Steps between C-alpha positions, in 0.01 A plus 500: 500500500640841398523751780348847450848653536647287222200580281557871553870464417417311182248764395754775565765323293256451216399868516864610490573265212203638309607860559854415392371351174285808440795732555733300280245454226375860506587694183807719554517856377704543188851637558516881489820588314421871515452495878817299549697743285364797694590340833851432374533865392375627838748283689780617269423868572468435874849355495624803309349734760656297780842544338442876489404505866805293592727789399305770688153592621286650223172685475197339341513764227860413419414133464199571279715726285759224456228258390373756250851538357509122455170529310333253734128460418282703736317200649826316571660811652195562719498143632877498560475825699200365693698192605801708602265719704333200667846376596553823694774628270334827396549772760518850354496662845805300610669563167453876538637500857808305396558722198484820706738367766754368250503800266531744788791303643683424176430807287388766750189571291246761594133416540396640162748278316382200699140583413586515128685169511220315678237647268706376204476152655120531507467522879175669604531855635355419848760225546777739394380761750488239777852376422643853504327575832593170661865531411505873563825646617650847490511593131694817576766304686530256210541798270776649717687171521482459124647848444779441750588172330548685170729773635859389454805636676585715200151652494521582870842659459382721213192606694717607791749693290300664219385859520283543188261211567546346153569148625213520744261587216628209288458263794150629565393432141655153504343406833162640400500283187592198713221561751249553220592160351469344845148637544547759776266804504649813346454723803662244728791456258570874478488547876716201586760568229538860615533397862752224439723707271492794740589272792789349303641844415457631855669194644816589309481863605457405866798266482 
């Protein structure tokens, strides 16, 4: 006599066997060569973006621009960027903060130059403003240190000895052009240049 438990087990095995046959015998969708090709293209561009990010952090706009230069189809580029974003690798706020800190330290850039550079990399204006505020230091002090770094011993000697002010005027023009390239405001540049050159000349007189 078959026990109820064994009967249940047999029924379960038969049900599973039937479902397995149904699954195996069910018609399979035809292969999708177009979908497979698109997936391969998306993975290829994701790997390309990862190589870019391995060299340095980049803005989302920079990465999109690089894909456009490669003439990547719009749907492939969009999906590749979406996957990079989902992986947590798109952070324009962090990119802007790092850029400000590095360019101030390495090139002594003023805020206006930093703003232009970040805008060229397609960083949104609010994120640029936040990065400049968060990393805010004394722009005037940076300006003074930059000027002092460009005054050589020969310049200082001429400033201390000259009487007609010719060398001082040449230095002023040269330093003003430098500070303009570095993105410092014109009024700040004029004031700091005048103060630093006057202090350099007076230092020699006092000595």
